[in-house]
C-alpha positions in Angstrom: -8.0 -28.9 14.8 -6.1 -31.2 17.2 -7.5 -34.7 17.4 -8.6 -36.0 20.8 -10.0 -39.5 21.2 -12.4 -40.1 24.1 -12.8 -43.5 25.7 -15.2 -44.5 28.5 -15.5 -47.9 29.9 -18.7 -49.8 30.7 -18.3 -49.1 34.4 -18.6 -45.3 33.9 -21.8 -45.9 31.9 -23.2 -48.1 34.7 -22.1 -45.5 37.3 -23.8 -42.8 35.3 -27.1 -44.6 35.4 -27.1 -44.2 39.2 -26.9 -40.4 38.7 -29.4 -39.8 35.9 -31.1 -37.0 37.8 -27.9 -35.1 38.5 -26.7 -35.5 34.9 -30.1 -34.7 33.5 -30.3 -31.5 35.7 -27.0 -30.3 34.3 -28.2 -30.9 30.8 -31.3 -29.0 31.6 -29.3 -26.0 32.8 -27.3 -26.1 29.5 -30.5 -26.2 27.5 -31.9 -23.3 29.5 -28.8 -21.3 28.9 -28.9 -22.0 25.2 -32.5 -21.1 24.9 -32.1 -17.7 26.7 -28.9 -17.1 24.7 -30.9 -17.6 21.4 -33.7 -15.3 22.7 -31.1 -12.7 23.7 -29.5 -12.7 20.2 -32.9 -12.5 18.6 -34.0 -9.6 20.8 -30.7 -7.7 20.4 -29.2 -8.9 17.0 -26.9 -5.9 16.5 -25.2 -5.4 19.9 -25.3 -1.9 21.4 -23.7 1.5 20.7 -24.4 3.0 24.1 -21.8 2.0 26.8 -24.4 1.4 29.5 -26.0 -1.4 27.5 -22.7 -2.8 26.6 -21.5 -2.8 30.3 -24.7 -4.0 32.0 -26.1 -6.4 29.5 -23.7 -7.4 26.7 -20.6 -7.7 29.0 -22.4 -10.1 31.3 -23.5 -12.2 28.3 -20.0 -12.3 26.8 -18.5 -13.4 30.1 -21.2 -16.1 30.5 -20.3 -17.4 27.0 -16.7 -17.8 28.0 -17.6 -19.6 31.2 -20.0 -21.9 29.2 -17.1 -22.8 26.9 -14.9 -23.6 29.9 -17.6 -25.8 31.3 -18.6 -27.7 28.2 -15.6 -27.2 25.8 -18.2 -26.5 23.0 -16.7 -24.0 20.6 -20.2 -22.7 19.6 -20.0 -20.4 22.6 -16.8 -18.9 21.3 -18.3 -18.5 17.9 -21.1 -16.5 19.4 -18.7 -14.6 21.6 -16.5 -13.4 18.6 -19.6 -12.6 16.5 -21.0 -10.4 19.3 -17.8 -8.8 20.3 -16.9 -7.9 16.7 -20.2 -6.1 16.4 -19.5 -4.1 19.6 -16.0 -3.1 18.6 -17.3 -2.0 15.1 -19.7 0.4 16.9 -16.8 2.0 18.9 -15.8 5.4 17.6 -13.5 8.2 18.4 -15.9 11.1 18.9 -18.6 9.7 21.2 -19.6 13.3 22.1 -16.4 14.5 23.8 -14.6 15.5 20.7 -11.8 13.7 18.9 -9.2 12.4 21.4 -7.6 9.7 19.4 -9.2 6.8 21.3 -12.2 4.8 20.3 -14.9 4.0 22.7 -18.6 4.0 23.5 -20.6 6.9 24.9 -23.5 7.4 27.4 -25.4 10.3 28.7 -27.8 9.1 31.4 -25.2 8.9 34.2 -24.1 12.5 33.8 -25.3 15.2 36.2 -28.3 17.2 35.2 -27.1 20.3 33.4 -30.1 22.3 34.5 -31.5 22.5 38.1 -35.2 21.7 39.0 -35.7 20.0 35.6 -39.2 18.8 36.5 -40.6 22.0 38.2 -41.1 20.1 41.5 -39.5 22.8 43.6 -41.0 26.3 43.8 -39.0 29.5 44.2 -38.8 30.5 47.8 -40.0 34.0 47.1 -42.5 33.4 44.3 -44.4 30.1 44.5 -45.6 30.5 40.9 -42.1 30.4 39.6 -40.1 27.1 39.4 -36.9 27.4 41.5 -33.7 28.1 39.5 -35.8 29.4 36.5 -36.3 33.0 35.5 -38.8 34.9 33.5 -37.8 36.9 30.4 -40.4 39.4 29.3 -43.1 37.3 31.0 -45.2 37.4 34.1 -46.7 34.9 36.7 -49.7 34.7 34.4 -47.8 33.8 31.2 -44.8 31.7 32.5 -45.3 29.7 35.7 -45.1 26.5 37.6 -48.3 24.5 37.0 -49.5 21.7 39.3 -52.5 20.7 37.3 -50.8 19.9 34.0 -48.0 17.6 35.1 -47.2 14.7 32.9 -47.8 11.4 34.7 -44.2 10.3 34.3 -41.9 9.6 37.1 -44.5 10.6 39.6 -44.3 14.2 38.4 -46.5 16.7 40.3 -45.7 19.9 38.4 -45.0 21.2 35.0 -43.8 24.4 33.2 -46.5 26.4 31.4 -46.0 29.2 28.9 -48.8 31.3 27.5 -48.6 33.9 24.8 -50.0 37.5 25.5 -50.5 39.0 22.0 -51.7 42.3 23.5 -48.2 42.9 25.0 -46.4 42.4 21.7 -43.6 40.5 23.5 -42.2 37.1 23.8 -43.2 35.2 26.9 -40.3 33.1 28.0 -39.2 30.9 30.9 -35.5 30.0 31.0 -32.7 28.5 33.0 -28.9 28.3 32.6 -26.7 25.3 32.0 -24.8 24.8 35.3 -22.5 22.2 36.9 -22.9 22.6 40.7 -19.8 20.5 41.3 -17.6 22.7 39.1 -18.4 26.4 39.9 -15.9 27.8 37.3 -17.2 25.8 34.4 -20.9 25.9 33.5 -20.8 22.9 31.2 -18.4 20.5 29.4 -16.9 22.5 26.5 -17.3 21.5 22.9 -19.3 18.4 23.9 -22.5 16.7 22.7 -25.4 17.1 25.1 -28.7 15.2 24.9 -31.9 16.9 25.9 -35.1 14.9 26.7 -38.4 16.3 27.6 -42.2 15.9 27.5 -44.4 18.6 26.0 -47.8 19.4 24.6 -49.7 22.5 23.3 -53.3 23.6 23.7 -55.6 26.5 22.5 -53.1 27.4 19.8 -54.0 29.5 16.8 -53.2 28.0 13.4 -49.5 27.7 12.7 -48.3 28.3 16.2 -46.1 25.7 17.9 -44.4 25.3 21.2 -40.7 25.8 21.3 -37.7 24.6 23.3 -34.5 26.4 22.5 -30.9 26.2 23.7 -29.4 29.6 23.2 -25.9 30.9 23.7 -26.3 34.5 24.8 -22.6 35.1 24.8 -22.2 34.3 21.2 -25.8 35.1 20.3 -26.2 31.7 18.7 -29.0 29.2 18.6 -27.6 25.7 19.6 -30.9 23.9 19.3 -34.6 24.5 18.3 -37.2 21.9 19.0 -40.9 22.5 18.1 -44.0 21.0 19.7 -47.3 20.4 17.9 -49.0 17.6 19.8 -52.0 18.3 22.0 -51.1 15.4 24.3 -47.8 14.9 26.0 -45.1 13.4 23.8 -41.5 12.5 24.5 -38.9 14.5 22.6 -35.1 14.0 22.4 -32.4 15.9 20.6 -28.7 16.7 20.7 -26.7 19.9 20.6 -23.0 20.7 20.9 -21.9 23.1 23.7 -19.6 26.1 23.1 -15.8 25.8 23.4 -15.8 28.3 26.3 -17.4 26.7 29.4 -18.2 30.1 30.9 -20.6 31.2 28.2 -24.1 32.1 29.2 -26.1 29.2 27.7 -29.9 29.0 28.5 -32.6 26.5 28.0 -35.6 28.6 26.9 -39.3 27.7 26.8 -41.7 29.7 24.7 -43.7 29.6 21.4 -43.0 30.2 17.7 -45.2 33.3 17.5 -45.9 35.9 20.3 -48.6 37.7 18.2 -51.0 34.7 18.3 -52.7 32.7 21.1 -51.0 29.5 22.3 -50.3 27.6 25.5 -47.5 25.1 25.8 -46.7 22.7 28.7 -43.3 21.1 29.4 -42.2 18.5 31.9 -39.2 16.4 32.9 -36.6 18.4 30.9 -33.3 16.5 31.2 -30.1 17.9 29.8 -27.0 15.7 30.1 -23.6 15.4 28.5 -22.4 12.4 26.5 -19.4 11.0 28.3 -17.3 7.9 28.4 -17.0 5.8 31.5 -14.0 3.7 32.7 -16.3 1.2 34.4 -18.1 0.6 31.2 -14.9 0.1 29.3 -13.7 -2.3 32.0 -16.9 -4.4 31.9 -16.8 -4.9 28.2 -13.0 -5.5 28.0 -12.7 -8.0 30.9 -14.3 -10.9 28.9 -12.3 -9.7 25.9 -9.1 -10.1 28.0 -10.3 -13.5 29.3 -10.7 -14.7 25.6 -7.2 -13.3 24.8 -5.7 -15.2 27.7 -7.3 -18.5 26.7 -6.2 -18.1 23.1 -2.6 -17.0 23.9 -2.1 -19.8 26.4 -3.1 -22.4 23.9 -6.5 -23.3 25.4 -8.5 -22.5 22.2 -8.4 -23.8 18.6 -5.9 -22.0 16.4 -8.6 -20.3 14.4 -9.4 -18.0 17.3 -5.9 -16.6 17.5 -6.6 -13.9 14.9 -9.5 -12.7 16.9 -7.4 -12.6 20.1 -4.7 -10.5 18.3 -7.3 -8.0 17.1 -8.9 -7.7 20.5 -5.5 -7.2 22.2 -4.6 -4.5 19.7 -7.8 -2.7 20.5 -7.1 -2.9 24.2 -3.6 -1.6 24.2 -4.2 1.2 21.6 -7.7 2.4 22.4 -8.7 1.5 25.9 -5.7 1.5 28.3 -4.0 4.7 27.2 -7.4 6.6 27.3 -7.6 6.4 31.0 -4.0 7.1 32.0 -4.9 10.8 32.6 -7.2 9.8 35.4 -4.6 7.7 37.4 -3.7 9.1 40.8 -1.7 8.0 43.8 -3.5 6.6 46.9 -2.9 7.3 50.5 -1.6 3.7 50.8 1.0 4.3 48.2 -0.7 2.6 45.3 -2.7 3.8 42.3 -6.4 4.3 41.7 -8.5 5.8 38.9 -10.3 9.1 39.5 -13.6 10.2 38.2 -13.0 12.3 35.0 -12.9 16.1 35.7 -16.1 16.8 33.9 -19.9 16.5 34.3 -19.9 12.7 34.1 -20.2 12.4 37.9 -21.0 14.3 41.1 -17.4 13.7 42.4 -15.2 15.0 39.5 -11.5 14.4 40.2 -12.2 12.1 43.2 -11.5 8.3 43.4 -13.9 6.0 41.7 -16.0 3.5 43.7 -14.3 0.1 44.1 -16.4 -1.7 41.6 -15.7 0.9 38.9 -11.9 0.9 39.0 -11.8 -2.8 39.6 -13.7 -3.4 36.4 -10.7 -2.3 34.4 -8.3 -3.9 36.9 -9.8 -7.2 36.0 -8.9 -6.7 32.4 -5.3 -6.1 33.4 -5.4 -9.1 35.8 -6.6 -11.5 33.0 -3.8 -10.3 30.7 -1.3 -10.7 33.5 -1.9 -14.4 33.5 -0.4 -14.8 30.0 3.3 -15.9 30.0 5.6 -13.3 28.5 2.9 -10.6 28.8 3.6 -6.8 28.9 4.9 -6.2 32.5 2.7 -3.1 32.7 -0.4 -5.4 32.8 0.8 -7.0 36.0 1.9 -3.6 37.4 -1.5 -2.1 36.8 -3.3 -5.1 38.1 -1.2 -5.2 41.2 -1.4 -1.5 42.0 -5.2 -1.3 41.7 -5.9 -4.5 43.6 -3.6 -3.4 46.4 -5.5 -0.1 46.6 -8.6 -2.1 47.1 -7.0 -4.4 49.6 -6.0 -1.4 51.7 -9.7 -0.6 52.2 -10.7 -4.1 53.3 -11.6 -4.8 57.0 -11.9 -8.1 58.8 -15.3 -8.9 60.2 -16.6 -12.1 61.8 -19.6 -14.4 61.6 -20.7 -17.8 62.9 -19.9 -20.4 60.1 -22.0 -23.5 59.5 -19.8 -25.5 61.8 -20.7 -23.1 64.6 -17.2 -21.7 64.9 -16.3 -18.0 64.5 -14.7 -17.2 61.1 -13.2 -14.1 59.6 -14.7 -12.5 56.5 -13.8 -9.4 54.5 -16.0 -6.3 54.7 -15.8 -3.2 52.7 -17.7 -0.1 51.5 -19.0 1.0 48.2 -16.5 3.8 48.1 -13.6 4.8 50.3 -11.4 7.8 50.8 -8.5 6.6 48.8 -6.6 9.7 47.8 -5.8 13.2 48.9 -8.5 14.5 46.6 -11.4 12.6 48.2 -13.9 14.1 50.6 -17.2 13.5 52.2 -17.6 17.2 52.9 -19.3 17.6 49.5 -22.4 16.0 51.0 -21.8 12.7 49.2 -20.8 10.1 51.8 -20.7 6.8 49.9 -18.7 4.9 52.6 -21.6 2.6 53.6 -21.5 -1.1 53.0 -20.9 -2.4 49.5 -24.0 -3.9 47.9 -24.1 -7.5 46.7 -24.5 -6.7 43.0 -21.6 -4.3 42.8 -19.6 -6.6 45.1 -19.9 -9.1 42.2 -17.4 -7.0 40.3 -15.1 -6.6 43.3 -14.8 -10.4 43.9 -14.5 -11.1 40.1 -11.4 -8.8 40.1 -10.1 -10.5 43.3 -10.4 -13.9 41.7 -8.6 -12.8 38.5 -5.9 -11.2 40.6 -5.3 -14.3 42.7 -4.7 -16.3 39.6 -2.5 -13.6 38.2 -0.4 -13.8 41.4 -0.9 -10.1 42.2 -1.9 -8.7 45.6 -4.0 -11.5 47.1 -3.1 -14.9 48.5 -5.2 -17.9 49.5 -6.0 -16.5 52.9 -7.4 -13.4 51.3 -9.6 -15.6 49.1 -10.8 -17.6 52.0 -12.0 -14.4 53.7 -13.8 -13.4 50.5 -15.3 -16.9 50.4 -16.5 -16.5 53.9 -18.1 -13.2 52.9 -20.0 -15.0 50.2 -21.0 -17.9 52.5 -22.3 -15.3 55.0 -24.5 -13.6 52.4 -25.7 -16.7 50.6 -26.2 -19.2 53.5 -26.4 -17.2 56.7 -28.7 -14.3 55.8 -32.0 -16.0 55.2 -32.3 -15.8 51.4 -29.4 -13.9 49.9 -28.4 -10.6 51.4 -28.4 -7.4 49.4 -25.4 -6.1 51.4 -21.9 -7.4 51.8 -21.3 -6.5 55.4 -24.7 -7.3 57.0 -27.9 -9.2 56.4 -30.3 -6.9 54.6 -33.2 -7.7 52.2 -33.3 -10.4 49.5 -31.0 -10.0 46.5 -31.8 -11.5 43.1 -30.2 -14.9 42.5 -28.8 -13.4 39.3 -26.2 -11.8 41.5 -24.8 -15.2 42.5 -22.8 -15.0 39.3 -19.2 -14.3 40.3 -19.7 -15.0 44.0 -20.0 -18.6 43.0 -16.4 -18.7 41.8 -15.4 -18.5 45.5 -16.6 -22.1 45.9 -13.1 -23.1 45.1 -12.2 -21.9 48.6 -15.5 -22.9 50.3 -17.4 -25.6 48.3 -20.7 -25.0 50.2 -21.1 -21.8 48.2 -21.6 -23.8 45.0 -24.0 -26.3 46.5 -26.1 -23.7 48.4 -26.2 -21.5 45.2 -27.3 -24.6 43.2 -30.2 -25.1 45.7 -31.3 -21.5 45.3 -31.1 -21.5 41.5 -33.0 -24.8 41.4 -35.8 -23.2 43.3 -36.4 -20.7 40.5 -35.6 -23.0 37.6 -39.1 -22.9 36.1 -39.3 -19.2 36.5 -36.1 -18.6 34.5 -37.8 -18.2 31.1 -37.5 -15.6 28.3 -35.0 -13.0 27.5 -36.1 -11.0 30.5 -34.2 -13.5 32.6 -31.0 -13.0 30.7 -29.0 -12.0 33.8 -29.3 -15.6 35.1 -27.0 -16.7 32.3 -23.9 -15.8 34.3 -25.0 -17.9 37.3 -26.1 -20.8 35.1 -22.6 -20.7 33.4 -20.9 -20.9 36.8 -23.2 -23.8 37.7 -22.2 -25.6 34.5 -18.5 -24.9 34.8 -18.4 -26.1 38.4 -15.6 -25.3 40.9 -12.0 -26.3 41.0 -11.1 -29.0 43.5 -7.6 -29.8 42.4 -4.9 -27.7 40.6 -1.5 -29.1 39.7 0.9 -26.8 37.7 3.8 -29.3 38.0 6.2 -26.6 39.1 8.1 -28.3 41.9 11.5 -26.8 42.6 13.1 -30.0 44.0 15.2 -31.9 41.4 13.6 -35.1 40.1 10.8 -34.8 42.7 7.1 -35.3 41.8 4.5 -33.0 43.3 3.0 -33.8 46.7 0.7 -36.8 46.5 2.1 -38.1 43.2 4.2 -41.3 42.9 5.9 -43.5 40.4 4.0 -46.6 39.4 6.2 -49.1 37.5 8.4 -46.0 36.8 11.3 -44.2 38.3 12.8 -40.7 38.3 14.5 -41.4 35.0 11.2 -42.2 33.2 8.7 -40.0 35.0 10.0 -36.6 36.1 9.5 -32.9 36.0 11.4 -30.9 33.4 11.5 -27.5 31.9 11.4 -29.2 28.5 7.9 -30.4 29.2 6.6 -27.1 30.6 3.6 -25.7 28.8 3.4 -22.8 31.3 5.4 -22.0 34.4 8.9 -23.5 35.0 8.2 -27.2 34.6 5.9 -29.8 33.3 5.6 -33.6 33.7 7.5 -35.9 31.3 6.5 -39.6 30.8 9.3 -41.4 28.9 8.7 -45.0 27.8 11.3 -47.7 28.2 10.0 -50.8 26.3 11.7 -53.3 28.6 10.3 -51.6 31.8 6.5 -52.0 31.1 4.1 -49.2 31.8 5.6 -45.9 32.9 3.0 -44.1 35.0 2.6 -41.0 37.2 -0.1 -41.8 39.7 -2.1 -39.9 42.3 -4.9 -41.0 44.6 -8.0 -38.8 44.1 -10.2 -37.9 47.0 -13.8 -37.8 45.9 -17.3 -37.1 47.1 -19.5 -40.1 46.6 -21.8 -39.8 43.6 -20.2 -36.6 42.4 -19.4 -35.8 38.7 -16.1 -34.1 37.9 -14.3 -32.7 34.9 -10.6 -33.1 34.4 -8.7 -30.6 32.2 -5.1 -30.7 31.3 -2.6 -29.7 28.6 -0.8 -32.5 26.8 1.3 -33.3 23.8 3.1 -36.3 22.2 6.6 -35.1 22.1 8.1 -38.1 20.3 7.6 -41.7 19.4 4.7 -43.8 18.2 2.6 -44.0 21.4 -0.1 -41.5 22.3 -0.9 -39.7 25.5 -3.5 -41.0 28.0 -5.2 -39.8 31.1 -7.2 -42.3 33.1 -9.3 -42.4 36.3 -8.9 -45.9 37.7 -10.9 -47.5 40.5 -8.3 -49.7 42.1 -11.0 -51.1 44.5 -13.2 -52.4 41.7 -10.2 -52.8 39.4 -11.9 -50.9 36.6 -11.3 -47.9 34.5 -13.8 -45.2 35.3 -12.9 -42.9 32.4 -10.1 -42.1 30.1 -9.1 -39.8 27.3 -6.4 -40.1 24.7 -4.6 -37.4 22.7 -2.7 -37.9 19.4 -1.6 -34.3 19.1 2.0 -33.4 18.5 1.4 -29.9 19.6 0.3 -28.7 23.0 -3.5 -29.1 23.1 -6.2 -29.1 25.9 -7.9 -32.4 26.7 -10.9 -32.8 28.9 -13.1 -35.6 30.2 -16.0 -35.9 32.6 -16.4 -38.7 35.1 -18.8 -39.8 37.8 -17.4 -41.5 40.9 -18.9 -44.4 42.9 -22.0 -43.6 45.1 -20.2 -44.9 48.2 -17.0 -43.9 49.9 -14.0 -46.1 50.4 -13.0 -46.7 46.8 -9.4 -46.1 45.9 -9.6 -43.8 42.9 -6.4 -42.9 41.1 -5.3 -40.5 38.4 -3.0 -42.1 35.8 -0.9 -40.1 33.4 0.9 -42.3 30.8 1.0 -43.5 27.2 -1.1 -45.8 25.2 1.8 -48.3 24.3 4.5 -49.3 26.7 6.2 -51.4 24.0 7.5 -48.5 22.0 9.9 -45.6 22.7 7.9 -42.5 23.3 7.8 -39.3 25.3 4.6 -37.6 26.5 4.3 -34.3 28.2 1.5 -33.1 30.6 1.0 -29.8 32.3 -1.6 -27.6 34.1 -3.9 -30.4 35.3 -7.1 -29.2 37.0 -10.2 -31.0 38.3 -13.6 -29.4 38.7 -16.7 -30.6 40.4 -19.6 -30.1 38.1 -22.7 -31.2 40.1 
């Protein structure tokens, strides 16, 4: 592990005492995150095998762990991250219910369309009110197989049920049945050779000894029983089971309700019969792999301890062999000349073969955009990130609002779904072109933020418009709008999560979010409040106020705002030899007879604020070490400093609190620890975050 020595002068300790409440508040947020994190791990110790839980619970947690590491530099968050992610990957399998396709993943059934119509008997047949619509009788009558409004299970506000009675005197089975159907694919009744899950509630009454209720899935074409489930309880119980559909999607497959013996008396009631196909979802893969890609980026750009490199390599291999190629079949050209992912051509959605909603394809786009920030990355990562974010940008519209200063400002507006390709339509009765909601918009702006830093598709003006959208929703709509384009309702503060990243382009977003989160601080207790971890992590990480990559193109020139102090262009200069990333880095070269050789910059601060400075550094040669200092030239005191002894590139970080009053001349110093010896120090990628 690289050795970093931290030094803080007495003045920083004195200044810190003036801000005890602010610092204590930040510590309380960290403690709250750690408590909820521990509760989450205790509640869910083994991760999840279903993709919905991975996407809408675990992925948020994993991303928050990464952000907490960035905000605190405490590797315990990365240890938890790798532990949890390893468990999730171990649960990935090839056959998630769709057959073997050569790609591992995680499955889910609850978002698929219902494979049977009128699954809860709520709708009566237009010609026979005793018969549930879309169901037919087989050897039965309106007295033995019917829609029952007095025996409904009190689940999901059900008002009707299916009732089957035997009629021993007829010497016949009394059956109510309905076919498997996909209303969005008229030529295919179901997903072929796929695992289906059936869930239902049922009970029996007045049954002779040995007689049970029965739910059967039967293939009339092949004369084959696909599933038999028996009911013995005299009160409603929940049942669940799986079956595999036939290879031919045109087979006549029926869900049948009856009993185990037609020669004896028995009545059986069924309700809420749900039949859905196990599918895989691109948005779920995107959600779980985006924090994975963020971890890979940090490891491969030298921001993590070397021990994490093996994890990053394994995660990267999983992405490029299991996830990315799986979804290539669903890529399609857009009307704007870019690419977008389509819904799979199966029963996983009501729009098979049409474009995904923005938040869904952008979930995987963010994975690509994070990888595209790695130097020397696969160029296809950047290509995919760019194509998908440009497709999204083509759907954005400019709106306006009155900003805090009273002036009119532009903001981006967009819909939940747009007509993106020649396959899209609203004539199917599904018009999803209304305003994007704030929760799903979180995913959209997270992708935009990653894309901006990948240098694909979006520029600073675009990000300013997104920031204005966030400002509008957070600060100009009463509490926190549920809609992106207009003020509507009160959204949960958990959704502040990735909107807060836009504070880099409009700082009031961070501070207004902090006020809102502080209001509910005491209410954020227990694992049920786990979705606050993302917003807490953003609060702890803070927002970037200064970013210096040291990539000036002018020869021997320092970046804007930087100057030589007791140095000259021969001792302090930009060079490709000192580049950690990009084209150049900053070189500090000692000349013992010249005195201190310093690169200096005035730092504009907000009185009383606390900041975190992050940079990459290495001791390239010589006996001196590298040093970063914040110096108060007005008080002639060091505010804070950090020293690195590492001969390899390593991240260094320090927090510092500035004076409570304005007017002090604060300066950033980059130099060595000894001017009397020959030495060469390299710095690159300097960033400063405000963290309170």
